[in-house]
C-alpha positions as CSV (number, residue, x, y, z in Angstrom):
1,M,25.3,-96.9,-56.6
2,Q,22.3,-94.6,-55.8
3,F,18.7,-96.4,-57.2
4,S,16.6,-94.0,-58.5
5,S,13.8,-95.0,-55.7
6,P,13.9,-97.1,-52.9
7,V,14.0,-101.4,-53.1
8,S,12.6,-103.4,-50.9
9,I,15.1,-105.0,-49.0
10,Q,13.4,-108.4,-48.8
11,W,12.8,-108.3,-52.9
12,V,16.5,-108.0,-52.9
13,A,16.4,-111.4,-50.8
14,D,14.6,-112.6,-53.3
15,F,16.2,-112.0,-56.2
16,I,19.4,-113.4,-55.4
17,G,18.1,-116.2,-53.2
18,A,19.3,-115.2,-50.2
19,K,17.2,-115.5,-46.5
20,L,17.0,-112.4,-44.6
21,I,17.4,-112.1,-41.1
22,G,16.2,-108.9,-39.3
23,N,14.2,-106.0,-40.5
24,V,12.0,-107.5,-43.1
25,S,10.2,-103.9,-43.6
26,A,13.7,-102.0,-44.7
27,H,14.2,-100.8,-47.5
28,A,18.0,-100.0,-49.7
29,T,19.0,-96.8,-51.3
30,G,21.8,-98.1,-53.5
31,I,24.0,-100.9,-53.8
32,N,27.9,-100.6,-53.6
33,E,31.3,-102.7,-53.7
34,I,32.6,-103.9,-49.7
35,H,35.5,-101.4,-50.4
36,K,33.3,-98.6,-51.2
37,V,30.3,-99.1,-48.9
38,E,28.5,-95.8,-47.4
39,K,26.6,-95.6,-44.3
40,G,23.2,-97.1,-44.4
41,I,23.9,-99.6,-47.1
42,W,24.0,-103.4,-46.7
43,F,26.7,-106.0,-47.4
44,C,25.9,-110.0,-48.6
45,G,28.3,-112.0,-47.8
46,P,29.1,-115.4,-49.6
47,S,26.0,-117.1,-47.7
48,K,23.8,-114.7,-49.0
49,I,22.4,-113.9,-45.7
50,L,21.5,-110.0,-45.4
């Protein structure tokens, strides 16, 4: 699923209660199920770490 505009991954982390590790200024352009990932999409595992 592509977002209508990029979303801050810090916002996503805050929204789902995850700990963000890495580039905190990055933006996501979409989100998908793990079996449908595309280049540039991040995956959040069971431990809620982005």
